[in-house]
C-alpha positions as CSV (number, residue, x, y, z in Angstrom):
1,M,0.0,0.0,0.0
2,R,1.0,3.6,-0.5
3,I,0.8,5.9,2.6
4,I,0.5,9.7,2.3
5,T,1.4,11.4,5.6
6,V,0.9,15.0,6.6
7,C,3.6,15.9,9.1
8,D,5.1,18.9,10.7
9,Y,8.7,19.9,10.2
10,D,9.7,17.9,13.2
11,G,8.3,14.8,11.6
12,N,5.3,14.3,13.8
13,V,2.4,12.7,11.9
14,V,-0.6,15.0,11.8
15,A,-2.7,12.9,9.4
16,L,-2.3,9.9,7.1
17,M,-4.1,8.2,4.2
18,S,-3.7,4.8,2.7
19,M,-4.4,3.7,-0.9
20,P,-3.6,0.8,-3.2
21,H,-0.3,1.0,-5.0
22,D,-2.1,1.5,-8.3
23,G,-4.8,3.8,-6.8
24,F,-5.4,7.5,-7.4
25,R,-3.0,9.7,-5.4
26,P,-4.9,12.6,-3.9
27,S,-3.4,16.1,-3.8
28,L,-3.5,18.0,-0.6
29,P,-3.4,21.6,-1.5
30,G,-3.4,24.4,1.0
31,L,-1.6,22.7,3.9
32,P,-1.1,25.0,6.9
33,P,2.3,26.6,7.3
34,G,4.7,24.2,9.0
35,Q,3.2,21.0,7.6
36,Q,4.2,19.0,4.5
37,E,3.0,16.0,2.6
38,V,5.3,12.9,2.4
39,E,4.6,9.6,0.7
40,I,6.1,6.6,2.6
41,D,6.4,2.9,1.9
42,V,5.2,0.5,4.6
43,P,5.9,-3.1,3.2
44,D,4.0,-4.9,6.0
45,L,0.7,-3.0,5.3
46,T,-1.1,-4.8,2.5
47,E,-4.4,-4.5,0.8
48,D,-5.5,-8.0,1.7
49,M,-5.4,-7.3,5.5
50,N,-8.8,-7.1,7.2
51,D,-10.0,-3.6,8.0
52,E,-9.4,-3.9,11.8
53,D,-5.8,-5.0,11.3
54,R,-5.1,-2.3,8.7
55,H,-6.7,0.4,11.0
56,S,-4.6,-0.8,13.9
57,R,-1.4,-0.7,11.9
58,L,-2.2,2.8,10.6
59,H,-3.0,4.0,14.1
60,E,0.4,2.6,15.3
61,L,2.2,4.4,12.5
62,A,0.6,7.7,13.4
63,T,1.1,7.5,17.1
64,R,4.4,5.6,17.6
65,Y,6.6,6.8,14.7
66,R,7.6,10.0,13.1
67,V,8.7,10.8,9.6
68,D,12.4,11.5,9.0
69,V,11.7,14.5,6.8
70,G,15.3,14.7,5.6
71,R,15.3,11.2,4.1
72,K,11.5,10.8,3.7
73,G,11.3,7.5,5.6
74,F,10.1,6.3,9.0
75,T,12.3,6.5,12.0
76,A,11.3,5.2,15.5
77,R,11.0,7.7,18.2
C-alpha cells in the first residue's frame, strides 16, 4: 500500500491516508504553514489485510513513529 502522511517539520504525523499501489494519489493543496505531505512505503501493510488490522497498523504508525523529513522515511521515536 501507499501511505501519504501530513507531518510537521519535526516529523510528527498529523494525518495519514492509505491507498492501493495503483490507486489514485490525492493532492493535498493548502496545507497549513509548517506542515508537509510525504509519501512513505510500509511493506507490511497490505491490501489483503482485514479492516481492523489495517486500521490498527495505521494508528500505530501515526502514534508511535515520526517521519524523518530529511530522508522521507520512517524512524522510530
